[in-house]
Backbone atoms as SQL, in Angstrom:
CREATE TABLE atoms (id INTEGER PRIMARY KEY, chain TEXT, resi INTEGER, resn TEXT, atom TEXT, x REAL, y REAL, z REAL);
INSERT INTO atoms VALUES
  (1, 'A', 1, 'UNK', 'N', -16.512, 5.469, 0.891),
  (2, 'A', 1, 'UNK', 'CA', -16.585, 5.712, 2.263),
  (3, 'A', 1, 'UNK', 'C', -16.303, 4.519, 3.048),
  (4, 'A', 2, 'UNK', 'N', -15.490, 4.770, 4.052),
  (5, 'A', 2, 'UNK', 'CA', -15.179, 3.483, 4.907),
  (6, 'A', 2, 'UNK', 'C', -15.905, 3.326, 6.319),
  (7, 'A', 3, 'UNK', 'N', -16.568, 2.285, 6.276),
  (8, 'A', 3, 'UNK', 'CA', -17.344, 1.935, 7.543),
  (9, 'A', 3, 'UNK', 'C', -16.723, 1.016, 8.396),
  (10, 'A', 4, 'UNK', 'N', -16.673, 1.281, 9.663),
  (11, 'A', 4, 'UNK', 'CA', -16.023, 0.309, 10.641),
  (12, 'A', 4, 'UNK', 'C', -16.929, 0.240, 11.745),
  (13, 'A', 5, 'UNK', 'N', -17.698, -0.992, 11.719),
  (14, 'A', 5, 'UNK', 'CA', -18.667, -1.342, 12.723),
  (15, 'A', 5, 'UNK', 'C', -17.983, -1.541, 13.996),
  (16, 'A', 6, 'UNK', 'N', -18.492, -0.785, 15.135),
  (17, 'A', 6, 'UNK', 'CA', -17.959, -0.819, 16.484),
  (18, 'A', 6, 'UNK', 'C', -18.898, -1.607, 17.210),
  (19, 'A', 7, 'UNK', 'N', -18.540, -2.690, 18.076),
  (20, 'A', 7, 'UNK', 'CA', -19.414, -3.361, 18.891),
  (21, 'A', 7, 'UNK', 'C', -19.525, -2.691, 20.236),
  (22, 'A', 8, 'UNK', 'N', -20.532, -3.155, 21.000),
  (23, 'A', 8, 'UNK', 'CA', -20.793, -2.689, 22.336),
  (24, 'A', 8, 'UNK', 'C', -19.655, -3.127, 23.108),
  (25, 'A', 9, 'UNK', 'N', -19.037, -2.020, 23.642),
  (26, 'A', 9, 'UNK', 'CA', -17.962, -2.244, 24.621),
  (27, 'A', 9, 'UNK', 'C', -16.341, -2.659, 24.029),
  (28, 'A', 10, 'UNK', 'N', -16.559, -2.496, 22.703),
  (29, 'A', 10, 'UNK', 'CA', -15.195, -2.790, 21.984),
  (30, 'A', 10, 'UNK', 'C', -14.243, -1.470, 22.136),
  (31, 'A', 11, 'UNK', 'N', -13.064, -1.773, 22.439),
  (32, 'A', 11, 'UNK', 'CA', -11.946, -0.792, 22.424),
  (33, 'A', 11, 'UNK', 'C', -12.063, 0.245, 21.188),
  (34, 'A', 12, 'UNK', 'N', -11.758, 1.575, 21.596),
  (35, 'A', 12, 'UNK', 'CA', -11.770, 2.539, 20.578),
  (36, 'A', 12, 'UNK', 'C', -10.450, 2.340, 19.628),
  (37, 'A', 13, 'UNK', 'N', -9.423, 2.122, 20.551),
  (38, 'A', 13, 'UNK', 'CA', -8.144, 1.979, 19.700),
  (39, 'A', 13, 'UNK', 'C', -8.135, 0.647, 18.653),
  (40, 'A', 14, 'UNK', 'N', -8.741, -0.278, 19.097),
  (41, 'A', 14, 'UNK', 'CA', -9.098, -1.415, 18.243),
  (42, 'A', 14, 'UNK', 'C', -9.763, -0.957, 16.935),
  (43, 'A', 15, 'UNK', 'N', -10.936, -0.110, 17.210),
  (44, 'A', 15, 'UNK', 'CA', -11.632, 0.181, 16.037),
  (45, 'A', 15, 'UNK', 'C', -10.806, 1.225, 15.086),
  (46, 'A', 16, 'UNK', 'N', -9.945, 2.173, 15.605),
  (47, 'A', 16, 'UNK', 'CA', -9.095, 3.156, 14.942),
  (48, 'A', 16, 'UNK', 'C', -8.142, 2.229, 14.235),
  (49, 'A', 17, 'UNK', 'N', -7.703, 1.023, 14.801),
  (50, 'A', 17, 'UNK', 'CA', -6.615, 0.308, 13.971),
  (51, 'A', 17, 'UNK', 'C', -7.279, -0.367, 12.839),
  (52, 'A', 18, 'UNK', 'N', -8.485, -0.806, 12.952),
  (53, 'A', 18, 'UNK', 'CA', -9.350, -1.443, 11.760),
  (54, 'A', 18, 'UNK', 'C', -9.518, -0.370, 10.687),
  (55, 'A', 19, 'UNK', 'N', -9.852, 0.873, 11.053),
  (56, 'A', 19, 'UNK', 'CA', -10.120, 2.017, 10.074),
  (57, 'A', 19, 'UNK', 'C', -8.758, 2.203, 9.549),
  (58, 'A', 20, 'UNK', 'N', -7.560, 2.270, 10.208),
  (59, 'A', 20, 'UNK', 'CA', -6.439, 2.699, 9.501),
  (60, 'A', 20, 'UNK', 'C', -5.984, 1.474, 8.440),
  (61, 'A', 21, 'UNK', 'N', -6.230, 0.286, 8.804),
  (62, 'A', 21, 'UNK', 'CA', -5.957, -0.779, 7.901),
  (63, 'A', 21, 'UNK', 'C', -6.826, -0.682, 6.672),
  (64, 'A', 22, 'UNK', 'N', -8.202, -0.546, 6.896),
  (65, 'A', 22, 'UNK', 'CA', -8.892, -0.456, 5.759),
  (66, 'A', 22, 'UNK', 'C', -8.450, 0.856, 4.823),
  (67, 'A', 23, 'UNK', 'N', -8.271, 2.148, 5.426),
  (68, 'A', 23, 'UNK', 'CA', -7.863, 3.146, 4.694),
  (69, 'A', 23, 'UNK', 'C', -6.475, 2.886, 3.869),
  (70, 'A', 24, 'UNK', 'N', -5.512, 2.304, 4.494),
  (71, 'A', 24, 'UNK', 'CA', -4.397, 1.882, 3.645),
  (72, 'A', 24, 'UNK', 'C', -4.588, 1.031, 2.440),
  (73, 'A', 25, 'UNK', 'N', -5.556, 0.095, 2.755),
  (74, 'A', 25, 'UNK', 'CA', -5.922, -0.995, 1.546),
  (75, 'A', 25, 'UNK', 'C', -6.503, -0.181, 0.432),
  (76, 'A', 26, 'UNK', 'N', -7.189, 1.014, 0.717),
  (77, 'A', 26, 'UNK', 'CA', -7.759, 1.659, -0.521),
  (78, 'A', 26, 'UNK', 'C', -6.739, 2.189, -1.438),
  (79, 'A', 27, 'UNK', 'N', -5.494, 2.630, -0.671),
  (80, 'A', 27, 'UNK', 'CA', -4.329, 3.263, -1.552),
  (81, 'A', 27, 'UNK', 'C', -4.575, 4.645, -1.879),
  (82, 'A', 28, 'UNK', 'N', -5.344, 5.277, -1.118),
  (83, 'A', 28, 'UNK', 'CA', -5.841, 6.837, -1.427),
  (84, 'A', 28, 'UNK', 'C', -4.457, 7.709, -1.111),
  (85, 'A', 29, 'UNK', 'N', -3.804, 7.220, -0.084),
  (86, 'A', 29, 'UNK', 'CA', -2.599, 8.211, 0.218),
  (87, 'A', 29, 'UNK', 'C', -1.614, 7.867, -0.850),
  (88, 'A', 30, 'UNK', 'N', -1.262, 6.684, -1.180),
  (89, 'A', 30, 'UNK', 'CA', -0.338, 6.295, -2.379),
  (90, 'A', 30, 'UNK', 'C', -0.738, 6.912, -3.707),
  (91, 'A', 31, 'UNK', 'N', -1.975, 7.006, -3.919),
  (92, 'A', 31, 'UNK', 'CA', -2.372, 7.597, -5.211),
  (93, 'A', 31, 'UNK', 'C', -2.094, 9.214, -5.162),
  (94, 'A', 32, 'UNK', 'N', -2.448, 9.880, -3.877),
  (95, 'A', 32, 'UNK', 'CA', -2.196, 11.274, -3.795),
  (96, 'A', 32, 'UNK', 'C', -0.696, 11.606, -3.873),
  (97, 'A', 33, 'UNK', 'N', 0.118, 10.732, -3.466),
  (98, 'A', 33, 'UNK', 'CA', 1.475, 10.997, -3.476),
  (99, 'A', 33, 'UNK', 'C', 2.063, 10.753, -5.012),
  (100, 'A', 34, 'UNK', 'N', 1.410, 9.794, -5.631),
  (101, 'A', 34, 'UNK', 'CA', 1.893, 9.580, -7.142),
  (102, 'A', 34, 'UNK', 'C', 1.430, 10.798, -7.940),
  (103, 'A', 35, 'UNK', 'N', 0.246, 11.488, -7.647),
  (104, 'A', 35, 'UNK', 'CA', -0.280, 12.438, -8.405),
  (105, 'A', 35, 'UNK', 'C', 0.294, 13.870, -8.140),
  (106, 'A', 36, 'UNK', 'N', 1.201, 13.810, -7.250),
  (107, 'A', 36, 'UNK', 'CA', 1.962, 15.157, -6.883),
  (108, 'A', 36, 'UNK', 'C', 2.721, 15.749, -8.155),
  (109, 'A', 37, 'UNK', 'N', 3.486, 14.777, -8.740),
  (110, 'A', 37, 'UNK', 'CA', 4.064, 15.350, -9.899),
  (111, 'A', 37, 'UNK', 'C', 3.936, 14.124, -10.980),
  (112, 'A', 38, 'UNK', 'N', 3.969, 14.628, -12.295),
  (113, 'A', 38, 'UNK', 'CA', 3.739, 13.744, -13.470),
  (114, 'A', 38, 'UNK', 'C', 4.966, 12.979, -13.719),
  (115, 'A', 39, 'UNK', 'N', 4.845, 11.785, -13.977),
  (116, 'A', 39, 'UNK', 'CA', 5.885, 10.843, -14.284),
  (117, 'A', 39, 'UNK', 'C', 5.585, 10.341, -15.657),
  (118, 'A', 40, 'UNK', 'N', 6.578, 10.289, -16.551),
  (119, 'A', 40, 'UNK', 'CA', 6.438, 9.726, -17.895),
  (120, 'A', 40, 'UNK', 'C', 6.136, 8.228, -17.946),
  (121, 'A', 41, 'UNK', 'N', 5.263, 7.567, -18.698),
  (122, 'A', 41, 'UNK', 'CA', 5.065, 6.216, -18.700),
  (123, 'A', 41, 'UNK', 'C', 6.302, 5.321, -18.682),
  (124, 'A', 42, 'UNK', 'N', 7.266, 5.828, -19.537),
  (125, 'A', 42, 'UNK', 'CA', 8.478, 5.148, -19.729),
  (126, 'A', 42, 'UNK', 'C', 9.172, 5.013, -18.365),
  (127, 'A', 43, 'UNK', 'N', 9.098, 6.139, -17.481),
  (128, 'A', 43, 'UNK', 'CA', 9.734, 6.096, -16.354),
  (129, 'A', 43, 'UNK', 'C', 9.234, 5.123, -15.298),
  (130, 'A', 44, 'UNK', 'N', 7.746, 5.205, -15.387),
  (131, 'A', 44, 'UNK', 'CA', 6.969, 4.246, -14.532),
  (132, 'A', 44, 'UNK', 'C', 7.271, 2.839, -14.815),
  (133, 'A', 45, 'UNK', 'N', 7.500, 2.620, -15.968),
  (134, 'A', 45, 'UNK', 'CA', 7.701, 1.185, -16.441),
  (135, 'A', 45, 'UNK', 'C', 9.105, 0.591, -16.021),
  (136, 'A', 46, 'UNK', 'N', 10.019, 1.670, -16.193),
  (137, 'A', 46, 'UNK', 'CA', 11.448, 1.236, -15.793),
  (138, 'A', 46, 'UNK', 'C', 11.525, 1.005, -14.275),
  (139, 'A', 47, 'UNK', 'N', 10.725, 1.749, -13.491),
  (140, 'A', 47, 'UNK', 'CA', 10.672, 1.661, -11.971),
  (141, 'A', 47, 'UNK', 'C', 10.143, 0.224, -11.691),
  (142, 'A', 48, 'UNK', 'N', 9.053, 0.090, -12.468),
  (143, 'A', 48, 'UNK', 'CA', 8.480, -1.274, -12.010),
  (144, 'A', 48, 'UNK', 'C', 9.251, -2.509, -12.463),
  (145, 'A', 49, 'UNK', 'N', 10.041, -2.228, -13.613),
  (146, 'A', 49, 'UNK', 'CA', 10.846, -3.398, -13.900),
  (147, 'A', 49, 'UNK', 'C', 12.032, -3.603, -12.858),
  (148, 'A', 50, 'UNK', 'N', 12.585, -2.517, -12.549),
  (149, 'A', 50, 'UNK', 'CA', 13.638, -2.399, -11.585),
  (150, 'A', 50, 'UNK', 'C', 13.235, -3.052, -10.115),
  (151, 'A', 51, 'UNK', 'N', 12.059, -2.904, -9.921),
  (152, 'A', 51, 'UNK', 'CA', 11.483, -3.404, -8.471),
  (153, 'A', 51, 'UNK', 'C', 11.177, -4.836, -8.779),
  (154, 'A', 52, 'UNK', 'N', 10.691, -5.232, -9.954),
  (155, 'A', 52, 'UNK', 'CA', 10.656, -6.755, -10.148),
  (156, 'A', 52, 'UNK', 'C', 11.820, -7.495, -10.314),
  (157, 'A', 53, 'UNK', 'N', 12.844, -6.881, -10.626),
  (158, 'A', 53, 'UNK', 'CA', 14.247, -7.550, -10.865),
  (159, 'A', 53, 'UNK', 'C', 14.666, -7.687, -9.308),
  (160, 'A', 54, 'UNK', 'N', 14.599, -6.681, -8.558),
  (161, 'A', 54, 'UNK', 'CA', 14.926, -6.688, -7.164),
  (162, 'A', 54, 'UNK', 'C', 14.331, -7.629, -6.455),
  (163, 'A', 55, 'UNK', 'N', 13.023, -7.891, -6.428),
  (164, 'A', 55, 'UNK', 'CA', 12.101, -8.808, -5.730),
  (165, 'A', 55, 'UNK', 'C', 12.669, -10.150, -6.210),
  (166, 'A', 56, 'UNK', 'N', 12.820, -10.352, -7.414),
  (167, 'A', 56, 'UNK', 'CA', 13.143, -11.756, -7.888),
  (168, 'A', 56, 'UNK', 'C', 14.577, -12.144, -7.440),
  (169, 'A', 57, 'UNK', 'N', 15.467, -11.121, -7.395),
  (170, 'A', 57, 'UNK', 'CA', 16.762, -11.446, -6.956),
  (171, 'A', 57, 'UNK', 'C', 16.784, -11.557, -5.363),
  (172, 'A', 58, 'UNK', 'N', 15.900, -11.007, -4.531),
  (173, 'A', 58, 'UNK', 'CA', 15.648, -11.459, -3.203),
  (174, 'A', 58, 'UNK', 'C', 15.213, -12.757, -3.133),
  (175, 'A', 59, 'UNK', 'N', 14.156, -13.267, -3.801),
  (176, 'A', 59, 'UNK', 'CA', 13.496, -14.644, -3.688),
  (177, 'A', 59, 'UNK', 'C', 14.540, -15.558, -4.134),
  (178, 'A', 60, 'UNK', 'N', 15.451, -15.298, -5.049),
  (179, 'A', 60, 'UNK', 'CA', 16.599, -16.317, -5.472),
  (180, 'A', 60, 'UNK', 'C', 17.477, -16.521, -4.382),
  (181, 'A', 61, 'UNK', 'N', 17.838, -15.347, -3.802),
  (182, 'A', 61, 'UNK', 'CA', 18.833, -15.441, -2.657),
  (183, 'A', 61, 'UNK', 'C', 18.108, -16.332, -1.388),
  (184, 'A', 62, 'UNK', 'N', 16.742, -16.149, -1.252),
  (185, 'A', 62, 'UNK', 'CA', 16.021, -16.760, -0.151),
  (186, 'A', 62, 'UNK', 'C', 15.999, -18.340, -0.443),
  (187, 'A', 63, 'UNK', 'N', 16.077, -18.795, -1.587),
  (188, 'A', 63, 'UNK', 'CA', 15.894, -20.069, -1.915),
  (189, 'A', 63, 'UNK', 'C', 17.367, -20.881, -1.647),
  (190, 'A', 64, 'UNK', 'N', 18.505, -20.110, -1.788),
  (191, 'A', 64, 'UNK', 'CA', 19.778, -20.812, -1.724),
  (192, 'A', 64, 'UNK', 'C', 20.171, -20.649, -0.362);
């Protein structure tokens, strides 16, 4: 359960922003989307490997 303390006189929009940030950090939406369809473990590993290669490539480009 996500609790966002709101101080006296604090803007509601600011509290909503805090709530959204906390909700994203829990990863609930990401998990629901991943559970929509089953992916074989080999496919998951392959995607993770491809993402790691891509990130490493970006980091190498950034250094140069």
